[in-house]
N, C-alpha and C positions, 0 to 999 in steps of 0.2 A: 700513728703519729705522722704528721706531715713533715716532709723533708725538702730541701731545695737543693738545686744543682747550679754550680757556678759555671758560666759560660763567658768567653771573652769575645768582643766584637772588634774586628779589624779597623784600625783607624781610631780606636777609642781605648784609653787605657783603663777605663773603669770595667766592671763586670756586672752582669745581670743575673740575679738569682731566678731560677725557674721554680715556680710553685708546683709541688708534686702532690696531686690529690689521690694518685694511685701508686702502688709499688711499680718498680720498673718491670717486674715479671708480669704483673697484672696488665700493665699498659701494653706490653709486647704481645701478650696472648690476645687481648682485645684488637690490637692492630692486625694480627695474622688473621683472625676470624672475619673481622669486619671489612678490612681493606683488601688483603691479599686473597681472601676467599670469596666473600659475597660481592663486594663492589668490583672485583676483577672479573668474576663470572658474568655479571650483569652487563659490564662494559663490552665484554666479548660479544655477547648476544646482541647488544646494540649496534656494534660494527656490522654484524651480519644483517640484522633486520633493516637498518637504514640503507644498505647497499640494494636490498631487495626492493625497498620503497622507491628509491630513485630509478631502479631498473624498470619497475612496473609502469611508473608514470612516463618514463622515456619511451617505453613501448607504445603507450597510448598517444604520444605525440604532443603532450602539453596543450591540448586543445581547449582546456577550461582553466579559469583563473584558480580554482581550487587546487589543480594539479601543480600549478606553478608555485603557489605559496607553500604547500605541504612539501614539495620537493626541496624548496629552499630551506625549510625547517629541518628536512631530513639531512641535507648537506651539513648544517651546523650540528645536528645531533651526532652525525657521523664523526665530525671533528672532535666533539666532546667525548664520545665513547672511545674513539681511537687514542686520544690523548690520555684517557683514563687507563687504557690497557698499557700504553707505553710507560706511563708514570709507575704503574704497579708491577712492571716487568722485573723489577728488582727481586721480587720474591722467587721468580724462577732462576735468576742469576745467582741468588744466594745459595742455592743448592750445590753449586760447584765452584763459586768464587765469592766468598763474603766481602772481600776487599772491593772487587768490581761492583757488587751490589751496593755497598755503602757509597761509592762514588756516583752510581747511577741514581740513587735516591736524591742526593743533593742537586745533581745536574737537572733531573727531570722535575724536581719541585720548582725550580726557577723557570724552566721552559714550559712546562704543561699546567701548573697550577692555576695561573691567571688565565690560560686559554680555556680551560674548563669552565671557569667563572663567567668569562666574558661570553662564551658561547650560550650559556644558560640565560644570560641577559638578552642576547639577540633573539633567541627563540621565544622568550617570554614576550618581548615587544611584538614580534611577528605574530604570536598567538593573539595578542590583543588586536592586531590589524585584521586577522582573519575573524575574530569575534565581531568586530565592527562591521566588516564586509558582509557576513552572514546575517547579522542583525538588519542591515539595510535591505538585503535581499528578501528577508521575510516581511519587513514592514511596509516598504515601498518598492516592490519588485519591478514594476513597469518603468519607474523613473530611474533606477540605478543599474538595472541589469545590462543595458547597453553600454554603460560606462565601464563596468568591471570586466574589461578584456584581459587576456593573458599578457598582453604587452604592458598595460598600466599596472597590473599586479606585480610583474617583474620589476618594473621601475620602483614601485613602492618598496619591495623586498630589498632592492639594492640600496636604496636610500636608508633604510632601516639598518642594514648590514654595516655600512660604512659610517653611518652616524653614531650608532651605539658603540661599535668597535673603536671608533676614533676617540670617543670619551674615555676609554680605558687604556688606550695604547701606551700612555706614559708609564704605566705600572710595570711593563715589560723591561724597563731599564733601571730598576731601583737596586738590584742585587748583582754582585760580581762573583764569579766562580774563581775560587783561589785554590791552588795546589799546595798542600803543606804536609809536613811529616806527621804521621799519627803514631803515638806510643802505643795506642791500643792495638793497632794492626801491625805495627812495626814496618810500615810501608807509607809511600806517598799517596794520599787520597785527595779527592776534590770536595770542597765544602763551599757553601754560599755565604757571603757576607754582605752587610749593608755597604753600599758604595758611598763615594763622597757626595753625589747628588742626593741620595737618601738621607744622609746625615745633615746636609745643609737645608734641605727643603721638606724634611719628613713630616713635621707637624702640619703645615698647610696642605701637603700633598695627601696625607692619609685622611685629613678632614674632608677634602674634595672626593677622595676615593670612596669613603664610607657614606657620605652624603649621596653620592651618585648611586652607590650600591643599594641605598634604601629607596631613593626616589624613582629609579627606573623600574624595579620590580613592583613597587607600591602603585606606581601610576598604572602599569600593566595589569596589576591586580584588580584595582578599581574599574578599569575599562572592561576587563573580561567579566567581572561579576555583574556590572550593569547591563552589558550586552547579553549575558546569559539570562538574566531576569526578563529582559524584553523578549528575547527569542522564545523563552519557555512560555511566557504569557501569550504571545502571538500563536504559538502552536496549539496551546490549549483552547484558545479562542476559535482557531480554525477547526479544531476537532469537534468542538460543541456545535458549530455552524453545520458541519457535515452530518452530525447526528440528527440534528433538526430537519435538515434536507432529506435524510434517509427515512424518517418518520413521516414527513409530509408526503413523500413518494408512495410509501406503503398505504397510506390512507387514500391516496388517489386511486390506487389499483384495486381497492375493494370498497367502492362507494355503497352506502346504504340506500334504501328505497327513498327515504326522505331526501337524500342528497341528490338522487337521480331527478326527483320531482322539482327540486329547487336548483337544478344544474346552472340556470342562467344567473340567478341571484348569487349562488355560491361562487361562480366564476368571477363575477364583479368583485366579491369580497376578497377573493384570493389575490386579484390583481392590486387591490388597494393594500393588502397586507404585504405583498411582495415589494411595493414601493417603500413601505415603512421598514421592511426587514433589513437589518444591518448587513452590509456586504462582507463576505468572508475575506479576512486579510491575507489568506494564503490561496485564494481562488485562482490566481494567476501562476502559482507554483505547481509544477507537475509532481506526480508521486515520487519520481526520482529526485527532484530538487529538495523535497521535504526530507527524503532519507539522507541526502548529503548533509543537510542542515542538522538532523539528529546525530549523525556520526561526528560531525565537527563539534557538536555540543558536548559529546562525551570527551573529545580531545580537550576542550576548554576546560571542563571540570577537573580533568587530570592535572592541567596546569594550575588551577586554583590551588589544588592540594599540594602541589610541589613548590609553588611560590611562598607559601605561608612560612615554612621553616627558614627559608633564606632570608626573607624580610626580617624575621626575628633575629637571626644571627647578626645581620648588618646593624640592626638597631642596637644590639648589645655592644658590637664593636664600636659603634659610634659614641656610646655612652661611656664605656669602659676602655680607657686607652691601652692598658696592659693586655687586653684580649685579643692578641694577634701573635703572628710568628716572631721569634727572637725577642719576645717580651716576657714579663713575668708569668703570664698565663699561656705560655706557648704550648704546653702539654695539654692543657684543658682545651685550647682551641683546636688542636690536632684531633683530640678525641671526639669532640662534637662534630668536626668536619667530616669524619668517617661516615656518620649517619647521613649527613647532607650529600656526600658524594653518592651514597646508595640511592637516595631519593632522586638526584639529578640523573644518574645513569638509568634508573628505572624509567623515568619520564622520557629519556631519549630512546629507550628500546621498545616501548610499549605501543607506539603508534601503528606499527606493521600489523599487530594483532587486532587492533580496532578497525583498521581499513579492511583487513581480510574478513572480519566478522560481519561488518555493516554495510560494505560496499560490494554489490554484486558484480559490477564492472571491473573493479580491482581484483576480485577473486577469480573471475573468469580469465582476465588477462595474465594473471600469475599462473593459472593452471595451463593455459595455452603455451606459455613460455617454456615450461618444463616438458609438456607433452610433445612439443615440437622438437626439443632437444633429444628426447628419448627416441623419437621416430628417426631423427637424422642419424643417431648413433647406431640404430638397428639397421638402417639401410647401408651404412658403412660396413657393418659386420658381414652383411651379405656379399 
């Protein structure tokens, strides 16, 4: 049987019933496992991996545009994962101070919740920029490679950062932290309440927020998917061209008797065929550049998988008004958000492993950093 919980809102004499789709005990158990267990662990891993990504690219000197764009994404992923760790630190506090943990939950929800969301939007738009950048490098490398310098990439990343963050900055000021007496804990605790700005402008504000929350990820999703299709097509086209070239070279190395006799005529025919042969779209890309494109392609696919649930969540928020915090479907929204946080933190933590697996320069720089540290410590011990 479904039950409801009455909650009061500061500044409003009415009360809002929470729809309970699970019992309180089941909801708490799910929260402990999903939020304080899985999401917290992945967020800690993300903090470590993103620091390593930034350190490796800093060691390489940011000489390429890829290093600049991926380092900027790593900075925002670090902010996202660190915010996730701090928001869920109430689980650790609750072991020795339940009252402090309750206060920490309410304060961190206001401080870190939107920061995690906004960082996901910023990185998704940056991923779309990286997808377009790599798509141009594969399609018309000679025409754009000179333009995509580290300085221009840094400028683009800063514009994206301030532009996307600025669109959502207003959401950081819609709640107030209020200290009140709790009969449950028999102590004064901090709670968050809708402030006067929220109450006065809540309807248009959340329409804007929900619409922006749909449009930014959706636009990034479309750009990423389109660029991925083009990159995949160009890579396959280039692979077929190299296979044909390899077969042609093998045939030239073992000419038959009749081919030797008709060497002059064959040479003319080959020159004519060469003129008609389509040019390799990747022929100006080095083997290393192709590997970089493939590595970023994996990153882009990961972003596609992580953006889909967030887009679905915001479409639901846009359609169903009560599907949000401090509204009728408060607990349902919290429950679904646990899964979304896990996906977001996984997306923020996984890039290091992709770089390490697919980039030989990243891997060698990473190894050199630790080998030098080990050598230095050994010398100090001597």
